[in-house]
C-alpha positions, 0 to 999 in steps of 0.5 A, a space after each residue: 499500500 505504500 511507496 515509501 522507501 528506505 531513503 524516505 525513512 532517512 529523510 524523516 529520521 534526519 529532521 532534528 526538529 520536525 514541523 508539527 505536520 510531520 509530528 502529527 502524521 507520524 503519530 497518526 501512522 503509529 496509532 493506525 499501526 496499533 501502537 498505544 496513544 502514549 507510544 504514538 504521541 511520543 516523538 522520541 519513541 518514534 525516532 528510536 522506533 524508526 532507527 530500527 531496520 527500515 524494512 521492519 517499518 516498511 513491512 508494517 505499513 504494507 501489512 496494514 489491515 483496517 479490520 484490525 485497527 482500534 476504532 478509537 485509534 483510527 478516530 484520533 488519527 483522523 482528527 490529527 490529520 484533519 487539515 493535512 493534505 499531501 500537497 501541504 506535506 510536500 511543501 515540508 518534505 517529500 517523505 512526509 507527503 508519501 506518509 500522509 498518502 499512506 495514512 489517508 488511504 489507511 483511514 479510507 480503509 478504515 472507514 470502509 470497514 466501519 471503524 470511523 463510524 459514530 457509536 450510537 
């Protein structure tokens, strides 16, 4: 599902003080991948995690299954990306725009399987 490459992850890891858009995108991605809100909201945790072999993270992205995504996490991820577009992300970083694209597609899949519906 992703067009992200190892070089893109290197670009993101190299950002010493990433813009809010990048941090929000990473938090949303980590929530969608099933990490806890505490882990996903901790940029130092994410940076350490991205320091692992790139194939591990890329495999997680490629193996995403919306059916297994926690509904609350999907909703929080959507809220984090409410004002984010691929074009806005491209202005910051091409790699970030690829992550945004992945997250938006993942959210579409979550919507399809009913993970973003309001509970009544």
